[in-house]
N, CA, C, O and the ligand as a Tripos MOL2 file, in Angstrom:
@<TRIPOS>MOLECULE
protein
  277   275    70     0     0
PROTEIN
NO_CHARGES

@<TRIPOS>ATOM
      1 N          -0.3990   -4.7290  -15.0390 N.3       1 MET1
      2 CA         -1.3130   -3.8360  -15.9320 C.3       1 MET1
      3 C          -2.2020   -3.2360  -14.6770 C.2       1 MET1
      4 O          -2.8500   -3.9750  -13.9360 O.2       1 MET1
      5 N          -2.1520   -1.8210  -14.5350 N.am      2 THR2
      6 CA         -2.9140   -1.3340  -13.3940 C.3       2 THR2
      7 C          -4.2760   -1.0900  -13.9810 C.2       2 THR2
      8 O          -4.4960   -0.6710  -15.1170 O.2       2 THR2
      9 N          -5.3310   -1.4650  -12.8930 N.am      3 LYS3
     10 CA         -6.7230   -1.3790  -13.2630 C.3       3 LYS3
     11 C          -7.0910    0.0500  -12.5660 C.2       3 LYS3
     12 O          -6.7870    0.2980  -11.3990 O.2       3 LYS3
     13 N          -7.6940    0.8440  -13.3100 N.am      4 LEU4
     14 CA         -8.1910    2.0440  -12.7460 C.3       4 LEU4
     15 C          -9.5180    2.1270  -12.2880 C.2       4 LEU4
     16 O         -10.3900    1.7350  -13.0640 O.2       4 LEU4
     17 N          -9.8070    2.5050  -11.3180 N.am      5 VAL5
     18 CA        -11.3020    2.3710  -10.6330 C.3       5 VAL5
     19 C         -11.6700    4.0110  -10.4340 C.2       5 VAL5
     20 O         -10.8760    4.9510  -10.4050 O.2       5 VAL5
     21 N         -12.9270    4.0300  -10.3270 N.am      6 LYS6
     22 CA        -13.5270    5.5110  -10.1680 C.3       6 LYS6
     23 C         -13.6140    5.8540   -8.4590 C.2       6 LYS6
     24 O         -14.3030    5.1360   -7.7340 O.2       6 LYS6
     25 N         -13.0100    6.7700   -8.0280 N.am      7 SER7
     26 CA        -13.0690    7.0590   -6.7460 C.3       7 SER7
     27 C         -14.5850    7.6560   -6.3300 C.2       7 SER7
     28 O         -15.2990    8.4340   -6.9640 O.2       7 SER7
     29 N         -14.7940    7.0620   -5.1450 N.am      8 ARG8
     30 CA        -16.0570    7.5520   -4.7650 C.3       8 ARG8
     31 C         -16.0850    8.6720   -3.7850 C.2       8 ARG8
     32 O         -17.1250    9.2300   -3.4340 O.2       8 ARG8
     33 N         -14.7550    9.0100   -3.3100 N.am      9 LYS9
     34 CA        -14.8040   10.0860   -2.5820 C.3       9 LYS9
     35 C         -13.3630   10.7590   -2.7180 C.2       9 LYS9
     36 O         -12.4950   10.0800   -3.2680 O.2       9 LYS9
     37 N         -13.0820   11.8540   -2.3290 N.am     10 ALA10
     38 CA        -12.0190   12.6720   -2.8310 C.3      10 ALA10
     39 C         -10.9320   12.2560   -1.6800 C.2      10 ALA10
     40 O         -11.3150   12.0380   -0.5310 O.2      10 ALA10
     41 N          -9.6220   12.1640   -2.0340 N.am     11 PHE11
     42 CA         -8.5170   11.8460   -1.3180 C.3      11 PHE11
     43 C          -7.1950   12.2740   -2.0740 C.2      11 PHE11
     44 O          -7.1580   12.6290   -3.2520 O.2      11 PHE11
     45 N          -6.1640   12.1890   -1.2530 N.am     12 ALA12
     46 CA         -4.8760   12.6370   -1.9100 C.3      12 ALA12
     47 C          -4.0680   11.4820   -2.3500 C.2      12 ALA12
     48 O          -3.9530   10.4460   -1.6940 O.2      12 ALA12
     49 N          -3.5010   11.7170   -3.5230 N.am     13 CYS13
     50 CA         -2.5870   10.5520   -4.0940 C.3      13 CYS13
     51 C          -1.4580   10.3010   -2.9080 C.2      13 CYS13
     52 O          -0.9750   11.1900   -2.2080 O.2      13 CYS13
     53 N          -1.1610    8.9540   -2.8450 N.am     14 GLN14
     54 CA         -0.2420    8.6700   -1.7960 C.3      14 GLN14
     55 C           1.3100    8.8000   -2.2480 C.2      14 GLN14
     56 O           2.3010    8.5740   -1.5520 O.2      14 GLN14
     57 N           1.2590    9.2200   -3.5890 N.am     15 GLU15
     58 CA          2.6350    9.2520   -4.2060 C.3      15 GLU15
     59 C           3.0330   10.7000   -4.6150 C.2      15 GLU15
     60 O           4.2000   11.0730   -4.4940 O.2      15 GLU15
     61 N           2.0650   11.5060   -5.0960 N.am     16 CYS16
     62 CA          2.5460   12.8910   -5.4380 C.3      16 CYS16
     63 C           1.6330   13.8360   -4.6460 C.2      16 CYS16
     64 O           1.7480   15.0500   -4.8170 O.2      16 CYS16
     65 N           0.7340   13.3400   -3.7890 N.am     17 LYS17
     66 CA         -0.1180   14.1810   -2.8040 C.3      17 LYS17
     67 C          -1.0450   15.0240   -3.6070 C.2      17 LYS17
     68 O          -1.6520   15.9110   -3.0070 O.2      17 LYS17
     69 N          -1.2450   14.8570   -4.9490 N.am     18 ALA18
     70 CA         -2.1530   15.3320   -5.5920 C.3      18 ALA18
     71 C          -3.6530   15.1320   -5.3980 C.2      18 ALA18
     72 O          -4.0480   13.9660   -5.3780 O.2      18 ALA18
     73 N          -4.4150   15.9790   -5.2740 N.am     19 PRO19
     74 CA         -5.9110   15.6290   -4.9780 C.3      19 PRO19
     75 C          -6.5870   14.7400   -5.9760 C.2      19 PRO19
     76 O          -6.3470   15.0900   -7.1310 O.2      19 PRO19
     77 N          -7.2440   13.8530   -5.8830 N.am     20 VAL20
     78 CA         -8.1810   12.9830   -6.4830 C.3      20 VAL20
     79 C          -9.5930   13.2430   -6.2050 C.2      20 VAL20
     80 O         -10.0670   12.9520   -5.1070 O.2      20 VAL20
     81 N         -10.2540   13.7450   -7.0830 N.am     21 ASN21
     82 CA        -11.6570   14.1880   -6.6960 C.3      21 ASN21
     83 C         -12.5710   13.0470   -6.9450 C.2      21 ASN21
     84 O         -12.2870   12.0560   -7.6190 O.2      21 ASN21
     85 N         -13.6520   13.2660   -6.3650 N.am     22 LYS22
     86 CA        -14.8810   12.1640   -6.5650 C.3      22 LYS22
     87 C         -15.1880   12.0650   -7.9840 C.2      22 LYS22
     88 O         -15.3440   13.0500   -8.7050 O.2      22 LYS22
     89 N         -15.2700   10.8780   -8.3630 N.am     23 GLY23
     90 CA        -15.4720   10.7190   -9.7010 C.3      23 GLY23
     91 C         -14.1760   10.3580  -10.7290 C.2      23 GLY23
     92 O         -14.3380    9.7290  -11.7750 O.2      23 GLY23
     93 N         -13.1550   10.7470  -10.3640 N.am     24 ASP24
     94 CA        -11.8380   10.6550  -10.7230 C.3      24 ASP24
     95 C         -11.2490    9.2130  -10.8590 C.2      24 ASP24
     96 O         -11.3410    8.4400   -9.9050 O.2      24 ASP24
     97 N         -10.6640    8.8490  -11.9870 N.am     25 SER25
     98 CA        -10.0230    7.5050  -11.8640 C.3      25 SER25
     99 C          -8.7190    7.4770  -10.8430 C.2      25 SER25
    100 O          -7.9300    8.4180  -10.7570 O.2      25 SER25
    101 N          -8.6330    6.4290  -10.1930 N.am     26 TYR26
    102 CA         -7.4330    6.0210   -9.6930 C.3      26 TYR26
    103 C          -7.0310    4.6290   -9.4660 C.2      26 TYR26
    104 O          -7.8800    3.7630   -9.6750 O.2      26 TYR26
    105 N          -5.9040    4.3000   -9.0830 N.am     27 ALA27
    106 CA         -5.3130    2.9730   -9.0720 C.3      27 ALA27
    107 C          -4.8080    2.5500   -7.7250 C.2      27 ALA27
    108 O          -4.1450    3.2480   -6.9570 O.2      27 ALA27
    109 N          -5.2180    1.2890   -7.5350 N.am     28 ARG28
    110 CA         -4.9850    0.6890   -6.0820 C.3      28 ARG28
    111 C          -3.7210   -0.2390   -6.3880 C.2      28 ARG28
    112 O          -3.7140   -1.0450   -7.3180 O.2      28 ARG28
    113 N          -2.7310   -0.0580   -5.5760 N.am     29 LYS29
    114 CA         -1.2470   -0.6420   -5.8190 C.3      29 LYS29
    115 C          -1.1130   -1.3350   -4.4350 C.2      29 LYS29
    116 O          -1.4580   -0.7360   -3.4170 O.2      29 LYS29
    117 N          -0.6250   -2.5670   -4.3960 N.am     30 THR30
    118 CA         -0.0060   -3.0940   -3.2020 C.3      30 THR30
    119 C           1.3120   -3.0200   -3.0390 C.2      30 THR30
    120 O           2.1460   -3.6240   -3.7130 O.2      30 THR30
    121 N           1.5700   -2.1010   -1.9290 N.am     31 ARG31
    122 CA          3.1530   -2.0270   -1.8230 C.3      31 ARG31
    123 C           3.8790   -2.9180   -0.6000 C.2      31 ARG31
    124 O           3.3620   -3.0440    0.5100 O.2      31 ARG31
    125 N           4.6540   -3.2790   -0.8330 N.am     32 THR32
    126 CA          5.2750   -4.1740    0.5340 C.3      32 THR32
    127 C           6.6230   -3.6210    0.8310 C.2      32 THR32
    128 O           7.4670   -3.2620    0.0100 O.2      32 THR32
    129 N           6.6970   -3.6090    2.0990 N.am     33 ILE33
    130 CA          7.9390   -3.0520    2.8070 C.3      33 ILE33
    131 C           8.5370   -4.1130    3.6800 C.2      33 ILE33
    132 O           7.8880   -4.6700    4.5650 O.2      33 ILE33
    133 N           9.9180   -4.4060    3.3830 N.am     34 GLY34
    134 CA         10.5130   -5.5250    3.9690 C.3      34 GLY34
    135 C           9.9900   -6.7640    3.3060 C.2      34 GLY34
    136 O           9.7140   -6.7840    2.1070 O.2      34 GLY34
    137 N           9.8590   -7.8000    4.1050 N.am     35 ASN35
    138 CA          9.6510   -9.0860    3.5940 C.3      35 ASN35
    139 C           8.4340   -9.6300    4.4590 C.2      35 ASN35
    140 O           8.7470  -10.0890    5.5570 O.2      35 ASN35
    141 N           7.0510   -9.6430    4.1050 N.am     36 PRO36
    142 CA          6.2560   -9.8400    5.0160 C.3      36 PRO36
    143 C           6.1030  -11.5450    5.2650 C.2      36 PRO36
    144 O           5.4680  -12.0690    6.1810 O.2      36 PRO36
    145 N           6.8900  -12.2660    4.1580 N.am     37 ARG37
    146 CA          6.6620  -13.7560    4.1270 C.3      37 ARG37
    147 C           7.9140  -14.2010    5.2860 C.2      37 ARG37
    148 O           7.9200  -15.3090    5.8220 O.2      37 ARG37
    149 N           8.6810  -13.4140    5.4880 N.am     38 ARG38
    150 CA          9.7070  -13.7350    6.5220 C.3      38 ARG38
    151 C           9.4020  -13.3630    7.8480 C.2      38 ARG38
    152 O           9.3670  -12.2060    8.2650 O.2      38 ARG38
    153 N           9.1380  -14.6010    8.6240 N.am     39 GLN39
    154 CA          9.0420  -14.3890   10.0280 C.3      39 GLN39
    155 C           9.8860  -15.2380   10.9130 C.2      39 GLN39
    156 O          10.3210  -16.3310   10.5480 O.2      39 GLN39
    157 N          10.1010  -14.7380   12.0340 N.am     40 THR40
    158 CA         11.1190  -15.5840   12.7450 C.3      40 THR40
    159 C          10.7010  -15.6380   14.2530 C.2      40 THR40
    160 O          10.1210  -14.6390   14.6780 O.2      40 THR40
    161 N          10.8900  -16.5290   14.9920 N.am     41 VAL41
    162 CA         10.4250  -16.7720   16.3190 C.3      41 VAL41
    163 C          11.5860  -16.3220   17.2320 C.2      41 VAL41
    164 O          12.7120  -16.7410   16.9620 O.2      41 VAL41
    165 N          11.3960  -15.4550   18.3540 N.am     42 GLU42
    166 CA         12.3870  -14.9680   19.1510 C.3      42 GLU42
    167 C          11.8380  -15.3140   20.3690 C.2      42 GLU42
    168 O          10.6360  -15.3220   20.6340 O.2      42 GLU42
    169 N          12.8750  -15.6400   21.2040 N.am     43 ASN43
    170 CA         12.5430  -15.8090   22.6190 C.3      43 ASN43
    171 C          12.7100  -14.3770   23.3480 C.2      43 ASN43
    172 O          13.8140  -13.8800   23.5700 O.2      43 ASN43
    173 N          11.4370  -13.7500   23.7050 N.am     44 ARG44
    174 CA         11.5500  -12.6690   24.3920 C.3      44 ARG44
    175 C          11.1150  -12.7110   25.8580 C.2      44 ARG44
    176 O           9.9260  -12.8480   26.1460 O.2      44 ARG44
    177 N          11.9260  -12.6110   26.6480 N.am     45 ALA45
    178 CA         11.3620  -12.8430   28.1760 C.3      45 ALA45
    179 C          10.8120  -13.8370   28.2810 C.2      45 ALA45
    180 O           9.7370  -13.8450   28.8800 O.2      45 ALA45
    181 N          11.3400  -15.0100   27.7490 N.am     46 GLY46
    182 CA         10.8970  -16.4090   28.0060 C.3      46 GLY46
    183 C           9.4830  -16.7890   27.2840 C.2      46 GLY46
    184 O           8.8840  -17.8250   27.5740 O.2      46 GLY46
    185 N           9.0430  -15.9290   26.3920 N.am     47 ILE47
    186 CA          7.9740  -15.9740   25.7310 C.3      47 ILE47
    187 C           8.1750  -16.0290   24.2400 C.2      47 ILE47
    188 O           8.5490  -14.9740   23.7280 O.2      47 ILE47
    189 N           8.0110  -16.9780   23.5150 N.am     48 PRO48
    190 CA          8.2550  -17.0530   22.0620 C.3      48 PRO48
    191 C           7.3560  -15.9120   21.2900 C.2      48 PRO48
    192 O           6.1250  -15.9270   21.3300 O.2      48 PRO48
    193 N           7.9840  -15.1010   20.7090 N.am     49 THR49
    194 CA          7.2840  -14.3360   19.9600 C.3      49 THR49
    195 C           7.7070  -14.0690   18.5310 C.2      49 THR49
    196 O           8.8800  -13.8550   18.2230 O.2      49 THR49
    197 N           6.6520  -14.0910   17.6290 N.am     50 ILE50
    198 CA          6.8220  -14.1030   16.2480 C.3      50 ILE50
    199 C           7.2930  -12.6530   15.8870 C.2      50 ILE50
    200 O           6.6900  -11.6420   16.2500 O.2      50 ILE50
    201 N           8.2610  -12.6590   15.2480 N.am     51 ILE51
    202 CA          8.7730  -11.2120   14.7970 C.3      51 ILE51
    203 C           8.5400  -11.1440   13.1020 C.2      51 ILE51
    204 O           9.1470  -11.9180   12.3620 O.2      51 ILE51
    205 N           7.6430  -10.1850   12.6170 N.am     52 GLU52
    206 CA          7.5020  -10.2830   11.2010 C.3      52 GLU52
    207 C           8.5360   -9.1280   10.6310 C.2      52 GLU52
    208 O           8.7910   -8.0840   11.2320 O.2      52 GLU52
    209 N           8.9910   -9.4540    9.5620 N.am     53 HIS53
    210 CA         10.0570   -8.5000    8.9400 C.3      53 HIS53
    211 C           9.3320   -7.7460    7.8490 C.2      53 HIS53
    212 O          10.0500   -7.3740    6.9200 O.2      53 HIS53
    213 N           8.2780   -7.5040    7.7960 N.am     54 GLY54
    214 CA          7.7210   -6.5840    6.7130 C.3      54 GLY54
    215 C           6.2300   -6.6150    6.8300 C.2      54 GLY54
    216 O           5.6580   -7.4040    7.5820 O.2      54 GLY54
    217 N           5.5620   -5.6800    6.0200 N.am     55 PHE55
    218 CA          4.0880   -5.7540    5.8230 C.3      55 PHE55
    219 C           3.9160   -5.2130    4.3780 C.2      55 PHE55
    220 O           4.8020   -4.7700    3.6460 O.2      55 PHE55
    221 N           2.5580   -5.3440    4.1150 N.am     56 SER56
    222 CA          1.9870   -4.7620    2.7430 C.3      56 SER56
    223 C           0.8060   -3.9000    3.1470 C.2      56 SER56
    224 O           0.1240   -4.0250    4.1640 O.2      56 SER56
    225 N           0.6650   -2.8860    2.0510 N.am     57 TYR57
    226 CA         -0.6020   -2.1100    2.3680 C.3      57 TYR57
    227 C          -0.8720   -1.7640    1.0460 C.2      57 TYR57
    228 O           0.0010   -1.8240    0.1800 O.2      57 TYR57
    229 N          -2.1480   -1.3660    0.7960 N.am     58 THR58
    230 CA         -2.6470   -1.0130   -0.3290 C.3      58 THR58
    231 C          -2.5010    0.6490   -0.4710 C.2      58 THR58
    232 O          -2.9710    1.3700    0.4090 O.2      58 THR58
    233 N          -1.8720    1.1640   -1.5460 N.am     59 ALA59
    234 CA         -1.6190    2.7620   -1.7890 C.3      59 ALA59
    235 C          -2.7060    3.0450   -2.7610 C.2      59 ALA59
    236 O          -3.0600    2.2490   -3.6300 O.2      59 ALA59
    237 N          -3.1870    4.1510   -2.5770 N.am     60 LYS60
    238 CA         -4.1260    4.6800   -3.4500 C.3      60 LYS60
    239 C          -3.4240    5.7440   -4.2540 C.2      60 LYS60
    240 O          -2.9410    6.7050   -3.6560 O.2      60 LYS60
    241 N          -3.3180    5.6340   -5.7310 N.am     61 LEU61
    242 CA         -2.4250    6.4860   -6.6330 C.3      61 LEU61
    243 C          -3.4510    7.2440   -7.5710 C.2      61 LEU61
    244 O          -4.4910    6.7480   -8.0030 O.2      61 LEU61
    245 N          -2.9740    8.5750   -7.8250 N.am     62 CYS62
    246 CA         -3.4980    9.0020   -9.0370 C.3      62 CYS62
    247 C          -3.3580    8.3690  -10.5750 C.2      62 CYS62
    248 O          -2.4490    7.5910  -10.8650 O.2      62 CYS62
    249 N          -4.1200    8.6930  -11.2830 N.am     63 GLU63
    250 CA         -3.9300    8.1570  -12.6930 C.3      63 GLU63
    251 C          -2.5380    8.3850  -13.2030 C.2      63 GLU63
    252 O          -1.8990    7.5480  -13.8410 O.2      63 GLU63
    253 N          -2.0920    9.6550  -12.8530 N.am     64 LYS64
    254 CA         -0.6580    9.8170  -13.3730 C.3      64 LYS64
    255 C           0.3790    8.9940  -12.7670 C.2      64 LYS64
    256 O           1.2840    8.4810  -13.4240 O.2      64 LYS64
    257 N           0.2330    8.8680  -11.4410 N.am     65 CYS65
    258 CA          1.2140    8.0560  -10.7630 C.3      65 CYS65
    259 C           1.1870    6.5980  -11.1060 C.2      65 CYS65
    260 O           2.1860    5.8820  -11.1750 O.2      65 CYS65
    261 N          -0.1270    6.2030  -11.3280 N.am     66 ALA66
    262 CA         -0.3720    4.6150  -11.7240 C.3      66 ALA66
    263 C           0.3100    4.4090  -13.0840 C.2      66 ALA66
    264 O           0.8780    3.3430  -13.3180 O.2      66 ALA66
    265 N           0.2750    5.2630  -13.8590 N.am     67 GLY67
    266 CA          0.9110    5.1140  -15.2500 C.3      67 GLY67
    267 C           2.4170    5.0610  -15.2560 C.2      67 GLY67
    268 O           3.0380    4.5560  -16.1910 O.2      67 GLY67
    269 N           2.9430    5.5440  -14.2910 N.am     68 SER68
    270 CA          4.3470    5.5700  -14.2520 C.3      68 SER68
    271 C           5.0100    4.3870  -13.5260 C.2      68 SER68
    272 O           6.2300    4.3910  -13.3620 O.2      68 SER68
    273 N           4.2460    3.3790  -13.0880 N.am     69 PHE69
    274 CA          4.6410    2.1670  -12.3780 C.3      69 PHE69
    275 C           4.9720    1.0400  -13.4160 C.2      69 PHE69
    276 O           5.3300   -0.0720  -13.0280 O.2      69 PHE69
    277 ZN          0.0100   10.9880   -7.9040 Zn       70 ZN70
@<TRIPOS>BOND
     1     1     2 1
     2     2     3 1
     3     3     4 2
     4     3     5 am
     5     5     6 1
     6     6     7 1
     7     7     8 2
     8     7     9 am
     9     9    10 1
    10    10    11 1
    11    11    12 2
    12    11    13 am
    13    13    14 1
    14    14    15 1
    15    15    16 2
    16    15    17 am
    17    17    18 1
    18    18    19 1
    19    19    20 2
    20    19    21 am
    21    21    22 1
    22    22    23 1
    23    23    24 2
    24    23    25 am
    25    25    26 1
    26    26    27 1
    27    27    28 2
    28    27    29 am
    29    29    30 1
    30    30    31 1
    31    31    32 2
    32    31    33 am
    33    33    34 1
    34    34    35 1
    35    35    36 2
    36    35    37 am
    37    37    38 1
    38    38    39 1
    39    39    40 2
    40    39    41 am
    41    41    42 1
    42    42    43 1
    43    43    44 2
    44    43    45 am
    45    45    46 1
    46    46    47 1
    47    47    48 2
    48    47    49 am
    49    49    50 1
    50    50    51 1
    51    51    52 2
    52    51    53 am
    53    53    54 1
    54    54    55 1
    55    55    56 2
    56    55    57 am
    57    57    58 1
    58    58    59 1
    59    59    60 2
    60    59    61 am
    61    61    62 1
    62    62    63 1
    63    63    64 2
    64    63    65 am
    65    65    66 1
    66    66    67 1
    67    67    68 2
    68    67    69 am
    69    69    70 1
    70    70    71 1
    71    71    72 2
    72    71    73 am
    73    73    74 1
    74    74    75 1
    75    75    76 2
    76    75    77 am
    77    77    78 1
    78    78    79 1
    79    79    80 2
    80    79    81 am
    81    81    82 1
    82    82    83 1
    83    83    84 2
    84    83    85 am
    85    85    86 1
    86    86    87 1
    87    87    88 2
    88    87    89 am
    89    89    90 1
    90    90    91 1
    91    91    92 2
    92    91    93 am
    93    93    94 1
    94    94    95 1
    95    95    96 2
    96    95    97 am
    97    97    98 1
    98    98    99 1
    99    99   100 2
   100    99   101 am
   101   101   102 1
   102   102   103 1
   103   103   104 2
   104   103   105 am
   105   105   106 1
   106   106   107 1
   107   107   108 2
   108   107   109 am
   109   109   110 1
   110   110   111 1
   111   111   112 2
   112   111   113 am
   113   113   114 1
   114   114   115 1
   115   115   116 2
   116   115   117 am
   117   117   118 1
   118   118   119 1
   119   119   120 2
   120   119   121 am
   121   121   122 1
   122   122   123 1
   123   123   124 2
   124   123   125 am
   125   125   126 1
   126   126   127 1
   127   127   128 2
   128   127   129 am
   129   129   130 1
   130   130   131 1
   131   131   132 2
   132   131   133 am
   133   133   134 1
   134   134   135 1
   135   135   136 2
   136   135   137 am
   137   137   138 1
   138   138   139 1
   139   139   140 2
   140   139   141 am
   141   141   142 1
   142   142   143 1
   143   143   144 2
   144   143   145 am
   145   145   146 1
   146   146   147 1
   147   147   148 2
   148   147   149 am
   149   149   150 1
   150   150   151 1
   151   151   152 2
   152   151   153 am
   153   153   154 1
   154   154   155 1
   155   155   156 2
   156   155   157 am
   157   157   158 1
   158   158   159 1
   159   159   160 2
   160   159   161 am
   161   161   162 1
   162   162   163 1
   163   163   164 2
   164   163   165 am
   165   165   166 1
   166   166   167 1
   167   167   168 2
   168   167   169 am
   169   169   170 1
   170   170   171 1
   171   171   172 2
   172   171   173 am
   173   173   174 1
   174   174   175 1
   175   175   176 2
   176   175   177 am
   177   177   178 1
   178   178   179 1
   179   179   180 2
   180   179   181 am
   181   181   182 1
   182   182   183 1
   183   183   184 2
   184   183   185 am
   185   185   186 1
   186   186   187 1
   187   187   188 2
   188   187   189 am
   189   189   190 1
   190   190   191 1
   191   191   192 2
   192   191   193 am
   193   193   194 1
   194   194   195 1
   195   195   196 2
   196   195   197 am
   197   197   198 1
   198   198   199 1
   199   199   200 2
   200   199   201 am
   201   201   202 1
   202   202   203 1
   203   203   204 2
   204   203   205 am
   205   205   206 1
   206   206   207 1
   207   207   208 2
   208   207   209 am
   209   209   210 1
   210   210   211 1
   211   211   212 2
   212   211   213 am
   213   213   214 1
   214   214   215 1
   215   215   216 2
   216   215   217 am
   217   217   218 1
   218   218   219 1
   219   219   220 2
   220   219   221 am
   221   221   222 1
   222   222   223 1
   223   223   224 2
   224   223   225 am
   225   225   226 1
   226   226   227 1
   227   227   228 2
   228   227   229 am
   229   229   230 1
   230   230   231 1
   231   231   232 2
   232   231   233 am
   233   233   234 1
   234   234   235 1
   235   235   236 2
   236   235   237 am
   237   237   238 1
   238   238   239 1
   239   239   240 2
   240   239   241 am
   241   241   242 1
   242   242   243 1
   243   243   244 2
   244   243   245 am
   245   245   246 1
   246   246   247 1
   247   247   248 2
   248   247   249 am
   249   249   250 1
   250   250   251 1
   251   251   252 2
   252   251   253 am
   253   253   254 1
   254   254   255 1
   255   255   256 2
   256   255   257 am
   257   257   258 1
   258   258   259 1
   259   259   260 2
   260   259   261 am
   261   261   262 1
   262   262   263 1
   263   263   264 2
   264   263   265 am
   265   265   266 1
   266   266   267 1
   267   267   268 2
   268   267   269 am
   269   269   270 1
   270   270   271 1
   271   271   272 2
   272   271   273 am
   273   273   274 1
   274   274   275 1
   275   275   276 2
@<TRIPOS>SUBSTRUCTURE
     1 MET1         2 RESIDUE 1 A MET
     2 THR2         6 RESIDUE 1 A THR
     3 LYS3        10 RESIDUE 1 A LYS
     4 LEU4        14 RESIDUE 1 A LEU
     5 VAL5        18 RESIDUE 1 A VAL
     6 LYS6        22 RESIDUE 1 A LYS
     7 SER7        26 RESIDUE 1 A SER
     8 ARG8        30 RESIDUE 1 A ARG
     9 LYS9        34 RESIDUE 1 A LYS
    10 ALA10       38 RESIDUE 1 A ALA
    11 PHE11       42 RESIDUE 1 A PHE
    12 ALA12       46 RESIDUE 1 A ALA
    13 CYS13       50 RESIDUE 1 A CYS
    14 GLN14       54 RESIDUE 1 A GLN
    15 GLU15       58 RESIDUE 1 A GLU
    16 CYS16       62 RESIDUE 1 A CYS
    17 LYS17       66 RESIDUE 1 A LYS
    18 ALA18       70 RESIDUE 1 A ALA
    19 PRO19       74 RESIDUE 1 A PRO
    20 VAL20       78 RESIDUE 1 A VAL
    21 ASN21       82 RESIDUE 1 A ASN
    22 LYS22       86 RESIDUE 1 A LYS
    23 GLY23       90 RESIDUE 1 A GLY
    24 ASP24       94 RESIDUE 1 A ASP
    25 SER25       98 RESIDUE 1 A SER
    26 TYR26      102 RESIDUE 1 A TYR
    27 ALA27      106 RESIDUE 1 A ALA
    28 ARG28      110 RESIDUE 1 A ARG
    29 LYS29      114 RESIDUE 1 A LYS
    30 THR30      118 RESIDUE 1 A THR
    31 ARG31      122 RESIDUE 1 A ARG
    32 THR32      126 RESIDUE 1 A THR
    33 ILE33      130 RESIDUE 1 A ILE
    34 GLY34      134 RESIDUE 1 A GLY
    35 ASN35      138 RESIDUE 1 A ASN
    36 PRO36      142 RESIDUE 1 A PRO
    37 ARG37      146 RESIDUE 1 A ARG
    38 ARG38      150 RESIDUE 1 A ARG
    39 GLN39      154 RESIDUE 1 A GLN
    40 THR40      158 RESIDUE 1 A THR
    41 VAL41      162 RESIDUE 1 A VAL
    42 GLU42      166 RESIDUE 1 A GLU
    43 ASN43      170 RESIDUE 1 A ASN
    44 ARG44      174 RESIDUE 1 A ARG
    45 ALA45      178 RESIDUE 1 A ALA
    46 GLY46      182 RESIDUE 1 A GLY
    47 ILE47      186 RESIDUE 1 A ILE
    48 PRO48      190 RESIDUE 1 A PRO
    49 THR49      194 RESIDUE 1 A THR
    50 ILE50      198 RESIDUE 1 A ILE
    51 ILE51      202 RESIDUE 1 A ILE
    52 GLU52      206 RESIDUE 1 A GLU
    53 HIS53      210 RESIDUE 1 A HIS
    54 GLY54      214 RESIDUE 1 A GLY
    55 PHE55      218 RESIDUE 1 A PHE
    56 SER56      222 RESIDUE 1 A SER
    57 TYR57      226 RESIDUE 1 A TYR
    58 THR58      230 RESIDUE 1 A THR
    59 ALA59      234 RESIDUE 1 A ALA
    60 LYS60      238 RESIDUE 1 A LYS
    61 LEU61      242 RESIDUE 1 A LEU
    62 CYS62      246 RESIDUE 1 A CYS
    63 GLU63      250 RESIDUE 1 A GLU
    64 LYS64      254 RESIDUE 1 A LYS
    65 CYS65      258 RESIDUE 1 A CYS
    66 ALA66      262 RESIDUE 1 A ALA
    67 GLY67      266 RESIDUE 1 A GLY
    68 SER68      270 RESIDUE 1 A SER
    69 PHE69      274 RESIDUE 1 A PHE
    70 ZN70       277 GROUP 0 **** ****
């Protein structure tokens, strides 16, 4: 269930690029790219380096897009 919050400033929906005005409802959605939990250690030039295989970020979506998830 997506919780809608009131926007305190205008921005563009990250899905459809529609403008979300101040005071409009929008939804925050955590998006994951790849697999952030998967990490491997590789030896790069003699230095053990942690390689991450993904990351997550919070997308801000308009009410219409939030309903389609
Ligand atoms: Zn949208």
